[in-house]
C-alpha positions, 0 to 999 in steps of 0.5 A, a space after each residue: 461512509 467514504 466513497 472510493 476516489 475515481 479510478 483515474 485518480 487512483 491510477 495516477 496515485 499508484 505511479 506517484 506513490 511508487 515513485 515517492 517510495 523509490 526516492 526513499 529507497 523503498 522499491 514497490 510496484 504500482 501493482 502493489 500500491 493498487 492492492 493496498 488501495 483496493 484492500 483499503 477502499 473495500 474495507 472503508 466502503 464496507 464499513 469494516 474500518 473507520 477512515 480515521 483509524 489508521 491502525 485498523 486500516 493497516 491491520 486490515 490490509 496486512 490481514 488481507 494480504 496474509 489471507 491472499 498469501 501476498 508476500 514481499 521480499 527484500 531487494 538483493 544487496 549483491 548478486 549470488 550464485 550460491 543460493 537464494 542470496 537471502 531473498 526469502 519472501 516475507 509477510 507484508 510489513 506494517 511499516 510498508 503499508 503505513 508508508 503507502 497510506 501516508 503517500 496516498 494521504 499526501 496525493 489525495 490532499 494535493 487533489 483536495 480529497 480526504 480519506 473520510 469523503 473519498 
């Protein structure tokens, strides 16, 4: 059964992942990355998903976000004074979770750790 990496390593990963995503034009907070990691590692440690089943991990995280009413919104493209500017919250998309997990894989790989062994 996978074991969650040390908290200090996950803390460092959160900022790094958020920075890597921002370089791709995706703005997320370290707190969002932390939630994704928490939901992921809770499921892995409980044996709810297998470490090599990326689709199941992503779906578990999306389902947990929905259960806890965690929403995301698009970044404003322009300032508007006549309404919400199209900034309606939406469910966490699978591709965003996938991007976070991909960068987490990269970070853990640089640290010599795999999701399988934590």
